N, C-alpha and C positions, 0 to 999 in steps of 0.2 A: 437470669444470667448468673453463672457462677462467678465468684470472686477468686482471683488468683493472686498469689504473692507477687510483688514486683520482681522483675529480673534485674539484678544489680550488676552493672558493668563498672568495675573499679578502675580508677585512674586513667580515664580516657584522655589521651593527649589532645591538645587543641587542634593539631593538624588532622586528627581523625573525627572531629565533630561533624563535619559535613557527611562523611561516610556513615556515621552512626545515625544521623537524621534520615538519610535515604533508606537505611536498613529498617529502621522503625516504621517508616511509611510503607515499605514493602509489605509488612505484616499488619498493616492498619492499626498500629499501636500509638501510644503517646509516651512521652518521657519528661522527666524533670531532672535538671542538672543540679548537683549539690557539691559542697566543698569536698575535696578528696578525703577518703577515710584514712589515708596514710599521714595526715597532718599537713601543716602549712608548708613544709619543705618539699612535699610531693607535687610534682608537676602533673597537671591534668585535673579532671573532674570526675566525680562518680555520677553515673547515669542510672536513675531508677526508671525502669520501663514497664509498661503494662500493655497487655494484648487481649483481643476479644476472645481468644480460644487458647486452650492448653497446647494444641498443635502449633499454633503460631508462636507461642512462647518458647516451645522446645526448639523449633527451627531457628528462631533468633538466637537462642542460647548456643546452639551448635555453631552458628556463624561467628559469634563473638567470644567463644570460650578461649581462654588462654591455653597455650600448648601444654602447660604443666597441670591443667585441670583434668587431663585424661588419665 
């Protein structure tokens, strides 16, 4: 099995954590929540997500990409 870099979703708001969990499960992935990369004043958490295939990883990234990432 190939190893892929984790997909990083930065500063996930607490109100979006349930949606994040469902999205990761849709693509049979797993995730770890960590302190926000923006520092202590930043609301939300960073989610490091891993998926079983590159395609799943890409589909998840498209779903969670910030509008300014395009």
